[in-house]
C-alpha positions as CSV (number, residue, x, y, z in Angstrom):
1,M,-3.7,-21.6,179.0
2,K,-6.8,-22.7,179.5
3,I,-8.3,-25.8,177.7
4,K,-11.6,-27.6,177.4
5,V,-12.3,-30.5,179.5
6,V,-14.4,-33.4,178.0
7,T,-16.1,-36.8,178.9
8,L,-15.4,-40.1,176.9
9,E,-18.7,-39.3,175.4
10,N,-17.5,-35.9,174.0
11,K,-19.6,-33.9,176.7
12,D,-18.6,-30.6,178.1
13,A,-16.8,-30.8,181.6
14,G,-15.6,-27.5,182.3
15,E,-12.2,-25.9,181.9
16,I,-8.6,-26.3,183.2
17,E,-5.8,-24.2,183.3
18,L,-2.5,-25.6,181.9
19,S,0.9,-24.5,183.3
20,D,2.8,-22.4,180.2
21,A,5.8,-23.8,181.8
22,V,4.9,-27.3,180.9
23,F,2.3,-26.9,178.0
24,G,3.6,-23.9,176.6
25,A,7.3,-24.3,175.7
26,P,9.0,-23.8,172.6
27,V,9.3,-26.8,170.1
28,R,12.6,-28.1,169.9
29,K,13.1,-30.7,167.4
30,D,16.8,-31.3,168.3
31,I,15.8,-31.9,171.9
32,L,12.8,-34.3,170.6
33,H,15.5,-36.2,168.7
34,R,18.2,-36.9,171.4
35,M,15.2,-38.0,173.7
36,V,13.9,-40.6,171.1
37,E,17.4,-41.7,170.6
38,W,18.2,-42.2,174.2
39,Q,14.7,-44.3,174.6
40,R,15.4,-46.5,171.6
41,A,19.0,-47.1,172.5
42,K,17.8,-47.8,176.4
43,A,15.3,-50.3,175.0
44,R,17.6,-52.4,173.2
45,S,18.5,-55.6,174.5
46,G,22.1,-55.7,173.8
47,T,22.1,-59.8,173.5
48,H,23.5,-60.2,169.8
49,K,26.7,-62.5,170.1
50,T,29.0,-64.3,167.7
51,K,31.8,-66.8,168.7
52,T,35.3,-65.9,169.0
53,I,38.1,-68.3,168.1
54,S,38.2,-69.7,172.0
55,E,34.6,-70.3,171.6
56,I,34.4,-72.3,168.7
57,S,34.2,-76.3,168.7
58,G,36.6,-78.2,167.2
59,T,40.4,-79.5,167.4
60,G,43.5,-76.9,168.1
61,K,45.7,-79.2,165.6
62,K,47.4,-77.9,162.6
63,P,45.4,-79.0,159.9
64,F,48.0,-79.9,157.4
65,K,51.7,-79.3,157.5
66,Q,53.6,-76.1,157.0
67,K,55.0,-76.7,153.7
68,G,54.7,-78.9,150.8
69,S,51.2,-79.2,150.5
70,G,50.7,-76.6,147.9
71,N,48.0,-74.6,150.1
72,A,48.4,-71.4,152.4
73,R,49.9,-72.4,155.7
74,Q,46.8,-72.7,158.3
75,G,47.2,-73.1,162.2
76,S,43.8,-73.6,163.0
77,M,40.5,-74.9,161.8
78,R,38.9,-72.5,163.8
79,S,40.5,-69.4,162.5
80,A,38.0,-66.7,160.8
81,Q,39.1,-67.6,157.1
82,M,38.3,-71.2,157.6
83,R,34.9,-72.5,156.9
84,G,32.8,-72.7,160.3
85,G,35.4,-70.8,161.8
86,S,35.0,-67.6,164.3
87,T,34.1,-64.0,163.4
88,I,36.5,-61.2,163.7
89,F,35.3,-58.3,165.7
90,G,31.8,-59.5,165.7
91,P,29.3,-58.3,167.8
92,V,29.2,-58.9,171.8
93,V,26.9,-58.6,174.6
94,R,26.8,-55.1,175.8
95,S,24.6,-52.1,176.7
96,H,23.6,-49.8,174.1
97,E,22.7,-47.1,176.7
98,I,23.8,-43.4,176.1
99,G,23.9,-40.7,178.6
100,L,21.3,-37.9,178.7
101,P,21.0,-35.4,181.8
102,K,17.9,-35.6,183.5
103,K,17.4,-31.8,183.1
104,V,17.3,-32.6,179.4
105,R,14.9,-35.3,179.6
106,K,12.5,-33.2,181.9
107,L,13.1,-30.4,179.0
108,A,12.1,-33.0,176.3
109,M,8.8,-34.4,178.0
110,R,7.6,-30.6,178.4
111,V,8.6,-30.2,174.9
112,A,6.8,-33.1,173.6
113,L,3.5,-31.9,175.5
114,S,3.6,-28.6,174.3
115,S,4.1,-29.9,170.5
116,K,0.8,-31.5,171.0
117,Q,-1.0,-28.7,172.3
118,A,0.4,-26.4,169.8
119,D,-1.0,-28.8,167.1
120,G,-4.3,-28.8,168.8
121,T,-3.9,-32.8,169.4
122,L,-4.0,-32.5,173.3
123,F,-7.1,-33.4,174.7
124,V,-8.3,-33.3,178.6
125,V,-11.0,-35.8,179.9
126,D,-12.3,-35.8,183.1
127,N,-11.8,-39.4,183.7
128,V,-11.6,-43.0,182.1
129,D,-14.0,-44.5,184.2
130,V,-16.2,-46.7,182.3
131,K,-18.5,-49.5,184.0
132,A,-18.4,-52.4,181.3
133,P,-15.3,-53.5,179.0
134,K,-17.2,-52.9,176.1
135,T,-14.4,-52.6,173.2
136,K,-17.0,-52.2,170.4
137,A,-18.7,-49.3,172.1
138,M,-15.3,-47.7,172.5
139,V,-14.3,-47.7,169.4
140,A,-17.6,-46.4,168.0
141,Q,-16.9,-43.2,170.7
142,F,-13.3,-43.0,169.5
143,A,-14.3,-42.5,165.9
144,K,-17.2,-40.1,166.9
145,N,-14.5,-38.1,169.1
146,G,-11.9,-38.2,165.9
147,W,-9.3,-40.3,168.1
148,D,-7.8,-42.5,165.2
149,A,-4.5,-43.1,166.8
150,P,-4.4,-41.7,170.7
151,L,-2.1,-42.2,174.0
152,I,-4.7,-42.1,176.5
153,I,-2.9,-41.5,180.0
154,G,-5.0,-42.2,183.2
155,G,-4.2,-41.6,186.9
156,A,-2.0,-43.7,189.0
157,E,-3.9,-46.7,188.1
158,V,-5.6,-46.9,184.9
159,N,-9.5,-48.1,185.2
160,E,-9.3,-51.7,184.7
161,N,-12.5,-52.0,182.3
162,F,-11.5,-49.0,180.3
163,A,-7.8,-50.8,179.9
164,K,-9.5,-54.1,179.0
165,A,-12.0,-52.5,176.3
166,A,-9.1,-50.2,174.8
167,R,-6.0,-52.8,174.7
168,N,-7.4,-54.7,171.5
169,I,-8.2,-51.4,169.2
170,K,-5.4,-51.0,166.6
171,F,-3.3,-47.9,167.5
172,V,-4.4,-47.2,170.9
173,D,-2.4,-47.1,174.0
174,V,-3.4,-46.9,177.5
175,L,-0.5,-45.8,180.1
176,P,-0.7,-44.9,183.8
177,Q,0.6,-41.2,184.4
178,Q,3.8,-42.6,185.5
179,G,4.5,-44.4,182.0
180,I,4.1,-41.6,180.0
181,N,7.1,-41.0,177.7
182,V,8.5,-39.1,174.9
183,Y,8.3,-41.5,172.4
184,D,4.9,-42.9,172.8
185,I,3.7,-39.1,172.6
186,L,5.3,-38.5,169.3
187,R,4.4,-41.8,167.7
188,H,0.7,-41.5,168.4
189,K,-1.7,-38.9,166.8
190,Q,-3.7,-37.6,169.7
191,L,-2.7,-37.4,173.4
192,I,-5.3,-37.8,175.8
193,L,-4.7,-36.8,179.5
194,T,-7.2,-36.9,182.3
195,K,-7.4,-34.2,185.0
196,D,-5.2,-36.2,187.3
197,A,-2.5,-36.8,184.6
198,V,-2.2,-33.3,184.0
199,A,-1.6,-32.3,187.7
200,H,0.9,-35.1,188.2
201,L,2.7,-33.7,185.0
202,E,2.6,-30.0,186.3
203,E,3.7,-31.2,189.6
204,R,6.8,-33.2,188.2
205,L,7.8,-31.0,185.5
206,K,7.6,-27.6,187.2
């Protein structure tokens, strides 16, 4: 399929042929859901922790005699039922990662790209090179282009001036081509790819 290429100023810059295998895949919500769950689980730090009875500070002495006090028998002030005691079956430091085959992850990327293409929210620009990091000018240009919450994917390295100008704009994210991911694609309204990014994705996902 062919798609129009524009400049950042929304001027015509020709056309580019997109691979149907990468940008024309059937949209499968189940695959996208599995991929987002995998990404979000992988991003969790897993550093939550509560203290077990062996980690609670305090004496190991029996708080009072077994019989005759009228209270329920207790063996330790560090037990879970005591004030300031341990937590039973509390969270421990662990990894939340789940398994997902590499083929499914590649399929999810193709589906995410295809969904943007099907929605008409995929745009290709010739490059994202700017001479000066002017945020105000970039905000105005994005508004003129109708890009209110775009994810912009540059080449192997993003133009430094463009990255500086865009990083203060709300709802706008800029990533190098190797940083593209399904979760970020889905949570932005528009996907802006450079021609270099298109070539990289087609080589990676075919």
